[in-house]
C-alpha positions, -999 to +999 in steps of 0.1 A: +011+346-007+025+331-039+003+320-068+007+295-096-010+271-120-001+235-127-004+239-165-021+257-193-038+249-227-013+245-255-034+245-286-037+283-288-068+305-285-076+299-322-062+263-323-031+276-340-012+244-331-038+221-344-039+237-378-001+240-381+004+204-371-021+191-396-005+213-423+028+197-414+014+162-416-001+171-451+033+183-463+021+219-467+046+234-443+081+223-432+096+216-398+109+252-394+074+267-399+058+243-375+085+250-349+080+287-354+043+284-347+051+264-315+076+289-303+052+318-308+025+299-288+049+293-259+061+329-259+025+342-259+015+318-230+045+327-208+041+364-214+003+363-207+008+344-174+035+368-163+014+398-171-016+383-154+003+385-121+012+349-114+042+346-091+055+314-106+049+301-142+051+265-155+071+256-186+074+223-205+036+221-206+037+226-244+035+195-265+031+187-302+010+157-292+011+145-256+033+150-225+036+113-218+049+107-254+073+136-248+086+118-217+092+086-236+112+106-262+130+125-234+142+092-217+148+074-250+120+048-243+116+043-281+106+009-293+129-006-320+104-003-348+106+035-347+144+039-344+151+041-382+131+074-381+144+107-367+131+138-351+095+147-356+090+119-380+098+094-353+078+113-327+046+114-349+051+078-360+050+067-323+017+087-319+000+080-352+019+052-370+030+050-406+020+027-433+044-001-422+048+009-386+018+008-362+013+035-336+018+030-299-014+023-278-034+053-267-057+055-237-074+080-213-054+102-188-069+090-156-106+100-155-104+127-182-112+128-219-075+136-226-057+107-243-020+099-237+003+076-257+011+045-236+048+039-231+059+004-243+087-009-222+106-042-219+134-058-199+159-045-225+147-008-223+178+012-215+168+048-205+190+076-216+185+113-214+179+130-248+203+159-252+203+191-273+169+203-286+153+170-278+160+177-241+127+196-241+124+207-205+158+223-205+154+238-240+120+254-231+133+267-197+162+284-215+137+297-242+116+313-215+146+327-196+158+344-228+125+363-227+132+374-192+107+349-177+116+325-149+097+293-151+092+260-133+096+230-157+069+204-154+077+167-158+056+135-157+068+120-124+088+087-126+063+066-106+033+078-127+052+073-159+060+037-151+026+029-137+010+042-170+034+021-191+028-014-205+051-043-211+061-046-247+046-075-267+066-106-260+080-094-227+085-123-202+058-132-178+062-114-145+079-083-160+065-050-150+076-016-161+083-007-124+112-031-126+130-004-145+127+023-119+164+025-110+175+032-145+147+057-150+154+076-118+191+081-128+179+098-160+157+121-140+186+128-117+208+138-146+181+160-160+176+177-126+213+184-124+213+199-158+183+221-150+200+232-118+231+242-138+209+263-161+196+282-131+162+265-125+148+271-091+119+247-090+108+216-110+073+202-109+070+164-110+034+153-117+024+122-098-014+119-102-010+082-098-009+088-060-046+096-059-054+060-069-051+029-047-014+021-044+002-011-030+029-012-004+054-022-031+044+008-052+048+031-022+082+016-016+092+026-052+078+061-045+101+064-015+131+051-035+125+076-063+122+107-042+149+097-017+173+094-046+162+127-062+160+145-029+196+136-020+211+150-052+239+175-043+229+199-070+192+201-080+163+225-081+136+224-054+111+197-061+073+201-062+054+168-064+020+176-078-010+154-074-045+160-087-079+144-096-085+130-061-074+124-025-038+114-018-037+086+007-021+093+041+005+066+034+017+084+002+019+117+021+039+101+048+063+087+022+067+121+007+071+137+041+100+114+048+119+126+017+136+159+010+110+172-016+103+208-009+067+210-021+035+190-026+005+200-048-029+189-036-064+191-053-089+207-029-117+210-055-122+173-066-110+161-032-116+184-002-107+153+018-070+162+011-073+186+041-081+157+064-054+136+048-028+163+054-039+168+090-037+130+096+000+130+089+006+161+111+008+184+081+039+194+062+053+222+085+085+227+066+072+223+031+053+243+005+018+232-003+003+243-036-034+245-028-055+235-058-085+257-049-095+269-084-110+241-105-089+231-135-114+207-150-147+225-150-158+259-162-178+272-132-165+303-115-147+298-083-162+306-050-132+328-041-142+332-004-144+294+000-110+291-018-095+317+005-109+299+036-094+266+024-060+283+020-063+299+054-070+265+070-038+252+054-016+279+070-012+258+102-004+226+082+023+239+058+054+259+059+041+279+029+008+279+011+007+287-026-027+294-043-031+273-074-053+253-097-066+218-089-048+205-120-035+218-153-058+241-172-053+219-202-088+206-196-107+238-201-111+263-230-088+292-233-108+324-230-144+331-220-142+366-236-144+349-270-179+337-262-202+365-272-234+345-280-238+326-247-269+334-226-257+361-202-272+342-172-251+311-181-220+332-190-220+349-157-214+316-140-184+306-161-146+309-161-122+296-187-084+293-185-076+330-186-103+338-162-092+310-138-056+325-138-072+358-127-091+339-100-059+324-087-043+358-086-073+374-069-074+348-041-037+352-035-041+389-033-071+386-009-050+364+014-019+385+011-037+417+019-061+401+043-092+415+025-124+398+014-123+378-018-143+389-048-180+381-044-194+358-070-213+375-098-251+373-096-262+342-115-295+327-122-301+293-106-301+262-127-334+257-145-357+230-131-381+210-154-408+196-131-423+174-159-389+156-163-385+151-126-420+138-122-415+112-150-383+100-135-400+097-101-426+073-116-401+050-134-393+016-120-365-009-128-353-007-164-347-042-178-349-058-212-362-092-221-345-126-220-312-126-239-319-159-258-353-146-269-337-114-281-310-132-300-335-154-318-358-125-327-329-104-340-315-133-361-349-138-377-354-101-385-319-092-395-306-124-412-270-114-408-241-137-416-215-148-390-188-121-386-212-094-397-193-063-409-201-027-400-185+006-390-188+025-358-209+054-372-191+084-386-176+087-421-150+113-432-159+149-425-146+163-457-137+199-464-169+203-484-190+192-454-172+216-430-175+244-455-213+238-459-217+238-422-197+270-418-216+287-446-249+277-431-239+289-397-228+322-412-262+326-431-246+323-466-266+293-476-302+284-466-313+257-443-328+238-472-295+240-492-275+228-462-299+199-456-297+189-492-259+189-491-260+166-461-285+143-477-263+141-508-234+130-485-256+104-468-266+090-502-229+088-511-220+070-479-248+045-482-238+037-519-202+034-509-209+009-481-231-012-504-203-012-530-178-024-504-201-051-492-207-041-456-236-060-439-249-033-415-247+003-427-245+038-411-256+071-425-221+086-418-232+115-396-223+144-419-248+167-402-230+162-368-203+185-357-195+164-327-210+133-311-219+152-279-224+187-290-248+177-318-272+164-292-266+191-266-276+217-292-310+200-294-316+194-257-330+218-232-305+224-203-274+226-224-254+256-239-229+253-267-198+275-271-184+290-303-147+288-295-145+267-263-120+242-278-102+217-256-075+192-267-086+156-267-055+140-283-029+152-307-045+177-330-080+165-322-100+192-303-135+192-290-160+218-278-176+203-247-211+218-243-221+232-209-249+213-190-263+240-167-300+230-160-324+201-161-323+182-194-353+176-217-358+166-253-382+191-271-383+171-303-368+141-321-331+146-329-321+119-354-352+102-367-353+121-400-317+114-409-319+077-400-352+071-419-338+089-450-307+067-449-328+036-445-349+046-475-319+043-497-310+006-490-326-027-481-297-034-457-302-024-420-290+011-411-280+018-375-296+047-356-268+065-338-270+081-304-245+091-277-251+075-243-260+093-210-226+088-193-207+100-223-230+130-226-219+139-191-183+130-194-177+150-225-196+181-212-189+206-185-217+195-161-236+214-134-221+208-100-252+215-079-267+180-079-253+144-081-241+132-114-264+102-111-295+125-111-282+144-142-275+111-160-311+099-155-324+131-170-302+126-201-311+089-202-348+098-203-343+120-233-325+093-251-352+067-241-377+088-260-354+092-290-348+054-292-386+047-291-391+072-319-364+055-340-379+021-334-414+033-343-399+047-376-386+013-386-350+015-374-342-020-361-306-015-350-298+014-326-263+021-313-260+040-280-223+049-277-207+049-243-169+054-249-167+073-216-180+045-193-145+036-181-133+072-182-156+083-154-147+054-132-135+067-098-098+063-092-104+047-057-118+012-057-141+020-027-160+045-049-163+025-081-193+002-073-216+032-066-206+049-099-210+017-120-245+012-104-258+045-115-239+045-149-253+011-158-288+021-146-287+052-168-279+032-199-305+006-191-331+033-186-322+048-220-325+014-238-354-001-219-388-010-234-377-018-269-389-049-287-367-081-285-362-078-323-346-043-320-309-048-316-291-024-292-255-018-298-230+002-278-194+014-286-164+021-263-129+031-271-094+039-258-098+030-221-087+000-200-120-019-203-107-050-186-113-033-153-151-030-160-159-061-179-187-069-154-203-035-160-201-039-198-221-071-194-246-054-171-253-028-197-269-058-216-264-043-250-269-069-277-236-060-293-206-041-279-179-027-302-146-018-286-112-005-294-088-035-296-063-030-325-038-008-307-040-029-275-033-061-295-067-076-288-060-079-251-097-073-243-105-106-259-088-124-231-106-104-205-139-112-222-131-149-222-122-148-185-154-129-177-177-153-196-192-125-217-222-138-236-234-110-259-222-099-293-188-082-295-170-063-321-133-059-312-119-032-336-096-049-361-078-018-372-068+016-357-085+045-373-064+071-354-035+062-377-033+071-414-019+037-423-041+012-441-037-023-426-037-052-450-065-077-451-041-103-437-033-082-407-071-078-400-076-115-405-050-122-380-068-100-354-101-118-362-086-152-358-072-141-324-107-129-314-123-162-325-103-180-298-127-164-273-158-155-292-181-177-314-185-166-350-222-157-347-214-134-318-183-118-334-187-086-354-161-071-376-155-033-374-129-006-371-121+005-335-137+039-337-156+063-361-140+074-393-147+111-390-110+121-389-099+100-418-099+108-456-119+089-481-091+071-500-077+055-469-112+048-455-122+030-487-090+010-488-092+000-451-129-010-453-123-030-485-096-050-466-119-054-436-146-070-457-121-092-474-107-103-441-142-112-428-150-131-460-117-150-458-123-161-422-159-171-430-147-192-460-117-208-443-126-213-406 
């Protein structure tokens, strides 16, 4: 009984890649030192996986930024604006942009909080295989082989790559990236032949797009791709890996009719894959990689159940390989680093290294026909009867008439058309991070830390007034993360010390662990918001993270429906909002960037999700006065698909990412008849470049084609936490100038 995993975290147990990459961007190390750090991380990963007892080990799961961007470079899908650059300069410019070259669009990888760089393709895109060191799958396979380790290179599958891509700006109407499939598949064919020549036995082609609804035309492309690759005279064996949901019987039939030797199926997220496999008569001459250990959550596996699932597959497959449900990219590296967790919670957890051990253990139990390891004794999730009783008594959560709210807010706030603001956070400087670390280590007192944060708030308020922004924020210096900050103050959550997970590029987050009923023991933000408001006569926004995002960016208990957990979080936020309102805060922003992220991949399941997600937001924001303006914020997702739900949230103002996606959401809003305030981000904060006032003005004028001036807000597309102060000041100065210019010359 073989064992494998579909991928592994690449940032390093101590975030070595993050720090090396950021030093490279800052000019503190050269290419050679960055590459040396990367090579050491790869060596360590392959060696650890071999020593852990895995039968087969993936390679080409390492990336400096993102595996989809790696694929674009591999097949030479490089837009013309980046071609004057070379090597890592070109690569990072595509991801982050440069002063005169905007970055490619970025969005969420299916229903996860991992972000990928969206390929930009046009009718003239001519795919070509990168050779030499830029042929990354081949280079890394040889690198591992030189260490005496045989690996299975992992590639983004051709169908998924093209379905994730977008047409380049100016592409003719009717063009779709799938039109380019024949050219792309020939590049994959050349790569497979080269890998075969190097001795590669298996290649993994990730096709998670197959767990979403696929049209007959798309399935025909799938058949074409794998018929061509399967018929190559010299190639490795092919494993088509799917994850995040149930593969349709139609897609399984297509794969069964090709010569691919293996299929990976997720039996954690989608136990229905067992029925799907049975409905097509199984894959009796193929390998099935059974994803029975959860690659996305941190709870320990029920090894006996995993063993039973694998045993049930034995009659449906020629060979069963025990594996993970998806890449372990989505979980922290090592639970052993967490020494401060409550032992009762810790006993229920497994991170990447522990999940590898679980895979090996299930494989051994099957191979030797012995019982799997019994789960460790663990305390049941805590129940808060007071919270449950309050939720049982709540009725429908609705706010007052939209027109009455608009009039009341206009009277209280007195804001101009095209009101300017930011999303919430300001740069988290080295001084802020050092103060937080010293306070955590006990080297400075709580009072000293609080004063340092208040000094930063005062600086942020003064800066915004100097720049001329209309609605201010306190800058959030006291917050380590927009979810963890609240989780640390809510009952039912646990925070880790080293549980870092990559979100995009060098950006890492520590998702908290929601293990029991959620309750708010005390106000969380009121003191900071009222202090900031005391420093200015302009309105200061209260800043909260919404219930859906609190779930999406946490590792959530799996013993009750997500909808029930969302209502508990919403009730805690409801109490916080009313405390902010009572303290005189008249604008409160409840961020929901993950609303689109959690949308089920199958259309049949989406309405039920949106019903409870919208209901949770409305519960959190219900009961406030008409004059209290509720904002929300969303970023880096395909929001055109949920425009109706965004309207149903009934926030007075919604700010959204729009700069990288060329304001395409504006057209969706116009088509949907959206009536509330909207702030489409006029510049991309995930790039170090500072757009000119003219560039921002152009974005604003494009937005005004669909939105009236008194409903249009002017803001960046996300928070400014990751940026430095010089570029932040310059960009916001241009933002205010652009808004002023449009107001004065309509």
